[in-house]
N, C-alpha and C positions, 0 to 999 in steps of 0.2 A: 440600809442595804439589806436585801433579802438573801439569806444563806441558801442557795440552791443546793440540790443534791451533789453537784460537782464541786461546790465550794464550802461544804460544811467543815466545821472546825470546833475544837474544844474551846477556842477563844470566845466564841459567842456565849457559851455557857458561863465562862469566867466573868465576862462583862455583865451578864444578866445577874450573876450571883452578887456582884458588888452593888448593882442597882437595887437589888432586893434588900441589901443591908442598909440602904438609905444613903449611900455615898453619892456625892454630886458628880456630874460629868467631868468637871475639871480635875477632881481628886482621882477619879478612876483613870483618866488619861495620864495623870502624873505617875500613878502606880504602874500602869501597864504599858506606857509608851516612853515617858521621859526617863524613868528609872532604868529600864532596860537599855535605852540609848546611851546613857551615861556609863552603865556597867560594861557595855560593849567596848567603849574606849579603854576602860581599865583592863578588860580581859585581853584586848588586842595587845596592849603593852605587856601584860604578864606573860602571855604566850610567847611573844617575840623575845622578851627579855630572858626568859628561861631557856630558849633554844639557841639564840645567837650570842656569840661573845661580843660582837659589836653592838653596843647599846643604842647606837644611832638608828638601827633598824627598828627597835621598839619605839623610840621616841617619834620617828617619822611616821610609822604605820599607825600609831594611836592618834597622832595629830590629824592624819588624813581621815581616820574614822570620825574624829570629832567634828570635822568640817564637811564631811561627805554629804552632798546635796540631797540625796534621796532619803537618807536617815533623818536629816533635818526636816525635810518636807513632811515625812510621815509621823514625826514625833508628836504632833498635835491632832492626829487623826486616829481613828480606830482601825489601824492596819496591823497585819500579822508579822511584818518583816522583822522589826526589832525584837519583840518578845520571843519569836521562834528562833531567830539567829542567836539570841543570848544563850539558849540551851544548847544549840549546836556548838557554839564557841566553848561552853563549859565542857562539852563532850571532848572537844579537841584538847582542851587544857588538861583534864584529868587523864586522858589517854597518854599524852606525851610525858607528863610529869610522873605518872605512876608506871606505865607500861615500858617506856623507853629510859627515863632517867632514874627509875627505881626510888624516887623520893616519896615521902609521905604526902598524901593528897590533902590539900588545905592545911598542911602541917600536923594533921592528926590521924588520918585514915591510912591504913597499910596500903602500900603500892600494889599488893595482890588484888585489890578490889578495883583497879583501874578499868579493866574491861567491863565488868558488870555495871560500874557507875557510868561509863561512857555509853553503854547500851541504854540505860535508863534515861539519860539526858537526850540521847538521840531519838528515842521513842516519844518523849515529851515534845521535842522540836517537831517531829513528824505529826503529832496530834494537833499541833498548832498550825503548821503549814505543810501540806502533804508532800510537796516536792523536796522537802528536806530529808526524805528517805535516802537521798543521795549520800548523806554523811555516813550512814550505815554501810553503804557500798564502798565509800572511800576507805573506811577503817578495815573492812574485810579484804579488799584488794591489797592494801598496804601491808597487812599482816602476812598474807600469803607471799608477797613479794620480798619480804625481809626476813622471814623465818621459815624453817622447814615445816612441812605439813605434820610430820610426826611429832615435832616439838609442840605445835599448837594443839594437837589432839590430846597429848598427855597432860596438858595444863587444865586442872579441874575448874579453875576460875573462868576459863573460856566456856566450859559447859554450863556453869552457873549463869553466865551472861546469855547464853543461848536460851536457857530455860526462862529467864526473866523476860527476854525479848519476845519469845513466843507467847507468854502469858499476857504481857502488856499489849502486844499487837492484836491478840484475840479480843481483849477488852475494848481496845480502841476501835477496831473494825465492827465490833458488835454493838457498841453503845454510842459511839461518836459519829462515825462516818455512815453515810447512806449509800453512796455509790462505791463500787469496788475501785481499786487502783486503776484497773484496765478501763473501767467505765469513765473515769475522769480523763485519762490520757486520750481516749478515743475522741473526745470532744475537740481535741487540738491536732489529731492525727491526719496527715495528708498523704494517703497512699499513692496519689497520682504523681507525686514527686519522688524520684529515686533517691535523690540527695538534695539537701538544701543548705548551701554554705553560708547563707546570710547571717547565721548565728555566730560565726567566727568573729563578727564585728562587735561582740558584746562589750568590749572595753570602751567603745565609743559612747555607750549608754552611761557608763560610770564617769568618764573623764573628758569627753570631747566638748569643746566650746566652739564659738563661732570664728575664732581666730587662732593663729599659730600659738600665740602667747597663752590664750585661755585654755588651750589643749595641752599644756605642758605636762600634766600628769599622764595624759594618754601616751605621749612619746616616751616618757620615763618608764611607764609600765611595760611598753613593748621592749624597750632596752633591757629592763630588769628580767623579763621573760627570757630573752635571748641569753643573758648572763647565766641564769639558773639552768636553762636547758643545756647550755654548753658545758657547764661544770658537771652536770649529771652524766652527760655522755662520756666524759673522761673518767668517771668513777663508777659507772654502772656495774662493771664486772666484779667489783669488790664491796658492794653495799652490804651484803650479808656477812662479809668477813670483818669489815671495819666497824667500829662502834662510834661513828661520827654522827652525832645527833643532828647537826646542821645539814649535812648531806641527806640524812633520812627525812628530815622535815621538808626539805626542798623536793624530795621525791613525793612526799605526801601531797604537796601543793600541785605538783605536775599531774599526779593521779587524779586529783579533784578536777583539774582543768580538762584533762583528756576525757574522763568519764562524762562530765557534764556536757561538753561539746559533742561527744559521740552520741549522746541521747538526743540532743536537739537537732543535730545534723542528719543522723542516719535513722533515728527511730521516730521522733515526733514530726520532724520535717515541716514545721510550721512555716507558712508562706511569708511571715513578717518577723522582724527581729524582736518584736514585743517590747516589754518594759524592763527597766533595770532590775526590779525586784525578782523577776524570774530567774536571774543569774546570781542571786545572793549566795548560793552554795560555793561560788568561787570568789566571793568578795574578799575574804581573808587573803587568798592567794594574790588577788589583784593589788591589795595594799602592800604586800611584801614586794611584789614586782616593782611598784613605784619606788619604794625605799631602796631596793637594790640598784635600780637604774640611776637614782639620784646620787647614791654613794659611789657608784662606778665612775660617774662623771667627775665628782669631787676628787676622787683618788687620782685621776689623771693630772690634776693640777697640784696635788700634794707634793709631787716630786720637784716642782719648781718653787712653790711657795705655800707653806702650811696655812697661813692666814687667808690667802686667796682662796684656797680650797674650801675653807669653812664659810667664807662669804658667799661663794658660788652655791654651796649646798643650802645655805640659809635662804638665799634669794629664790632658788628653784622651788623650795617647799612653801615659802611665804606667798610667792606669786600664784602658784597652783592652788593653795588654800584660799586665797582671796577670791579667785574665780569660782571655786566651789561654793563659797558663801554667797557670792553675787548671783550665781545660777539658782541656788535655793531660794533666795529672796525673790527673784523674778517669778519662779514657778509658784511659790506660795501666794504672791500677790495676784497672779493671773487666775488662780483657782478660787480666790476668796468669793467672787460673785457667782460661782458655779450654780448655786441653787437659790439665787436672789429672788427669782420669780416665784418659786415654790414657797420660799420663806414668807414673802409678802402675801401670797395667796392664803397660806396657812394662818397667818396672823389675822388676815381679814375675816376668814371663816370663823376663827375663834371669837372674834369680836361680835359677829352677828348670829352665831348659832348657840344651841343649847348643848350641855355636856353629853347628852345621850344621842345627839345627832351623828349620823354616819356619812362619810364622804367616799365617793368613788374617784380613784386617781391611779395613773400609771406609776406615780412616784409615791409609793406607799409609806415607806419609813420616814422620808423627809416631810411629807405632808402631815403625818401623825405627830412628828416631833414638834412642828411649829403650831399646829392647830390644837394639839392636845385633845384630839377627837379620834374615834375609831375610823380607820381608813381601810377600804377593801380595794383590791385590784379589779380592773375590768374583767380579767379572766376568771375571777371568783364569782362573777355574776352570770357570764355566758361564755361559751367556748369561743376563743378568738378565731377570726377568719372563717367562721361557719356561715352558711348561706342565710340562716335565720337568726343571726347574732343579735341584731337590733330588736327584733320581735321578742326574742327570749329575754333581753334586757328589760324591755317595757313590761313584760309579764312579771319579772322579778320585782320591779319597782312598784307595781300594783300590789303585790303581796307583802312587801316589806316597807312599811311607811316610815321606818326609822332612817332610811337612806334619804337625806335631804339635799345633798349637794354633789355636783360633779366638777372636778378640777381637771381641765385638759391642758397639759403642758407641752410646749413645742421643743423642750430641751430633753425630754425623757422618751425612750423608745417603748415599743410594745403597746401601742394604742390600737384599739379596733378601728377598722376603716370608716365606720359610721361616725366616730368621734373626731378623728383627725386624718387627713389625707397624707400618708407617709411618702407618697410618690412625687410630691412637688419638688421643684428644683431647689438646690442649696449650693452654697459656696463656703469657703473658709476665709475668716478674717485674718488680720495681721498677726494675731496670736495663735492661729491655727485652729480656732474654735469654729464649729459648724454654724453657719448662718443661713437660715432658710429665706429664700427670695420671695416666697408666697406662703401665706397661712390659709388653710382651709379647714373649716369645721362643718363637714357635710350635713349632719343632722339638723344644723341650725342655719343652713344656706348662707354661711358666713365665709367671706373671702377678703383677705388683705394682701394686695399685690404691691410689694415694695419697689418693683421696677417701674410699673406704670402709674402708681399712686392710687389705684382703684381701692375703694373700701366699701364693702357691703356687709354690714353688721346687723343681723336680725336680733332684736331685743327679746322677743318672745315667740315661742312656737309650741303648738299643742299636738299631741298624738293620743286621741281618745280622751281618757280621763287624766292623762299625764301632761303637764305643761312645764316646759323648761324656760326659765326666765334668767336673762343675763344679769348677774349681780355686779361683776367688776372684771376688768382686765388688768392683771398685775404683771407688767413686763411681758413675759411670753406665756402666761397662764390665763385661760378663760375660766371664770367661775360661774356656774349656772345653779340656780335654786330649782329644786324639783317640787312642783306644786300639784297636789291631787285634788280633783274636783269631786 
């Protein structure tokens, strides 16, 4: 994956650092993905256990985190979700343990340092995944909602936190990120839409299955949301007066929900609901919603039979957890062959090439990974979609004899028109994957029509002193050798 200016992160530097130390890919994934995923389960339990008197909330919430399909899916990939969320959860933990409960943080650090520590963890989370800046907003709105402004201003530790935040943000923006926050957001901004309510369905990304039974966590989360919102409405006028941490934490969860939804619906207004990981700032709230919903149902039966209520609660959680694992299993298996063509092409080129040979491909990182050769993108050779793009490419190939192969993939975007016709028809298969009905490689006069059965595959073609020779077709990838006369 190429980290564009919109998607830059400190995560890339951390991964590179471990590779430079000589760590294997599996070890690095274990450190940066598996360990944070496990710690998220532990932190979910500790946060809930410290806040709520009913320990069932902690047990259920941490169980759901342990089986949550999206975390399981990303735990063996270099994704930002788990490591970024780990620091966000740490921020939530130290905030409520120190700031609200006035307990020593991690059993050793004075509670006075809760806000500065929460600020540090939030900035680290932000440096890993930029939209986790939401957590800083959550804390700020919560503090203003529960304390008088004069009280906040008088607390020197709040000023220390502000100073630390300003310094870390400056360093992060200066040395880590390329685009500004506004520059990143503008990529997804849709001003043509006044409001887009599609994002209110975010819970379906977390918990919805294909059947009523497999969506059990979805319905429990909606019920839990109603329970929490109703309780807050009844106590909203006395939140500042009462020192009830459960009510205050529920308020924090609702603040996180409202702010995140307000951003997506009224500010970003993206035309689609997107991916589950976009909404991770409200994952903790969603887990608590499910727990509250399940316990609410269980409590309705407790008045009749205590053992029956326990059995119902157990069944609700186990059934929901089973479908989370099943969904994770399906998604993981579907994605396994995602780069099979690039993998086979890379291994083929590795077999027939020399270590100093260079490859042109739209799949830069994947091709480099499997071929163990230097790979450059088409756009590094000539400006994409320019009128003289192919002529410029030929000129570059004449001057750079180290470029020996071209790999044209029909599963990767951003190919030049001369290499692959992007406009041909396509459909989606049973798994939702894009399937092209016709392949065209224009510069080689090559066409494969899967509807009519037509196949016209040119083995070799010359342009002046440059000859392109077909080496192999690996699934959806055409490999051409570049021969110079």
